[in-house]
N, C-alpha and C positions, 0 to 999 in steps of 0.2 A: 214781362214781354208784352209787346203790343202786336196784335195780329189783325191785318186788314184783308178782307175777302176780295179777291180780284176777279171773281167769277169762275164757274166750272170747278176745277180743283186747284186753282192758282191762289197763292197767298203771298203777302208781304209780312215778314216777321221782323220786328225791330227789337234787338236786344239793347243792352246798355251802350254797346259800342259798334254794332254792325247792323246792316240791313240785308236780310236774306229773302230771296224770292224762290218760291216753290212752284215747280211745274207751270211755267208761264205759257198760257194760251189765252191771248187777249185780242190780238188783231184779227184772228179768225173767229172770234166769238161775238156774234152780232149783239148779244146782251151786254157785253163789256166794252167793246171797242170805242164807244162814244163817252164812256165814263172813266176809263183808266188811260192815262198817258204813259207809254213806255218810257219816254224821256224823263218823266218825273220819278221813276222808281229808283234808279241809280243804285242797284244792289252791290254789295261787296261780295256776296256769295249767291250762287244759284244751285238749289238742291233739286235733283231730278229723280223721281221714283222709277220711271221706265221711259221707253223711247217712243211711245205712241204720239202721233201728231198733236192730239189734243192735250199734250203735256209738255211738248218741247218746241212748239211752233215759233215762239219768240226768243228762244235761247240765243241764237246768233246775233240778233239785233241788240239784245240787252248786253251780252258779253262784249260785243264790239264797242258799244258806247261807254260802258262802265268799267271795262277790264275786270269784270267779276270772275272769281274762281268758280269753276263748275265742279260740283261734288256729286258723284253717283257711282254706279258699278263700273268695273274695269272697262267693259265694252263701250259703254256710253261715253265715258271720259276719253277713252282712246279715240273714238269717233271725232270728238270735238278737238282734241289735241292735234289730230292729223289735219285739221282745218286751221290750226294756228292759235287756238284758244288755250287759256290756262286751265288746268284741272287737277283734281286730286281724286284718284280712284280708291274705291272701297269695295268690299264684298260682304256677303251675308255673315252675320255674327261678329264682324269687325267693329271696333269702336276706337275713337281717337279724341283727344283734347285739341280743339282748335282755339284760336283767339276769341271766337264768339261763344264758345261753350263746348260741352261734351256731346258727341254725336255717335250714334250706333246705327248701323245699317241692318235692318231686320227683314224677315221673310214676308213675302206677299204671294198670293196665288192668282196669277193673271198671265198675260203674254206680253212680249216686248219686242218691237221691231220698228225701225225708222220708215218713214214714208217711201224712201227709195229702195226698200227691201233689205237694208243692212240689218244684221242681227243685233239686237239691243241688249243681249245678256238676259239674265233672269230678273224679273221685276222685284222691287223691294219697297220697304218703308223706312222711316227714320224715327228714332228716339232722340229728341233734342232737349238738353238740359242747360239752362242759362239763367243767371240771376236768381237761383234758388227755386226755379219752376221747371217743370218737365212737360213736353208736348209729345204725344205719339201721333205721327203722321202715317196712316196706314197705307197710303197709296191706293191705286186701283187693286182691289182684292176681293176674293171670296172670303167668307167666314172660314177660319181654319184653326186647328187646335194649338198651333204654335203661339197664337195670341195669348194663351194662358201663361206663357213664359214672360210676357212683357213686364208685369209688376215685379218679377224677381230681378230684372235688370234695373228698372227705375219706375216707380209708380207714377203714372201720368196725372197731372192736374187737369189736362184737357186732351181728349182724343179726337183727332180729325179723321172722320170715317166717311166713306162713300155710302150713299143711301139711295141711289137712283135705280138700282136693280138692272136686269138685262145683261149688262157687261160686268157688274160688280155686285156686292151685297145689296140687298134691298133693306127695307125698314126693319122687318122682324129680325133678320140676321145681324143688322147693325146694333140692335138692342142687345142681342146675345153677345156680340163682340165687346160692347161696353162692359158687360158682366165679366167676360174673360180677362179684360185688361184692368178691371177694378177701377173704372173711372165713371163718375156720375155726370160730368159735363162733356157733351159731345158737340163738336162743330160739324155739321153735315155739309158734304161737298158732292160734286159729281151727280147733279140732279137738275132737271128742267132746262138744260142747255139746248137739247133737241128732243124730238119726239120719243125716241127709244127710252129715254130716261126721265120722262115726265112723271111726276108723282103728285099726290095730294098732300101738301105740306101740313095742313091742319091735322089730317089723320096721322101723319108721321109724328107730330108733336104730341098727340094724344097717346100714341103707343109708347113713346119714351116716358111720358109723365106717368102712365099706368105702371111702368116698371121702376118708378122712383128715380128717373133720370131727367136731365134737362137737355133738350135739343136746341142748339143755337143755330139760327138761320139768318145771319146778317145779310143785308142788301149789298150789292156790288159797290165797293168803295167804303163800306162801313167797317169800323174797327172795334175790337174788344181788347180788354187787358186782362192778363192773368198774373 
């Protein structure tokens, strides 16, 4: 799989046959809006971890242009289906084989509501397995003990973890989360987009290295392969 960082917590994941966008927040992110073109993304699938604006802002524009299928919890998918978009609802603990691979919706500890006040269900994360590789996308979350279950479902080759603190895990908790999910390689997200989540990236890298792990912090638009 090829993973392109789109800024904040947004990702483009390219499998052998599909393009998946995770938590699209681009036009509202001043760090990303001039580097990433929504029109160029053309996803087949949009994965949403929860309903906060900094994760769903560009869903409707992307889905309208690409006819992508939206996958998230029942409440989020229902919200978009009521607007005429295609979606597949899941819920915590559920897994399914899709054309692009195996997907499981897993727990996260956070909140979830749309900007208009609509309830967005309980937040979650995803385990995605495709082409013999597995990614754990934690979503916005605190450190929690359910993460210890992740390797029993599928041991991830890469963990996508928030590291910005204040609204989610910070660096120390993310290092612990990497231990819980038994993953050495971590893609850090949800940091430095705005003041509340500004961090020292050099210090973050040092803490992961001291724990025997590798923190990956690609630039916006930069890709990596697993």
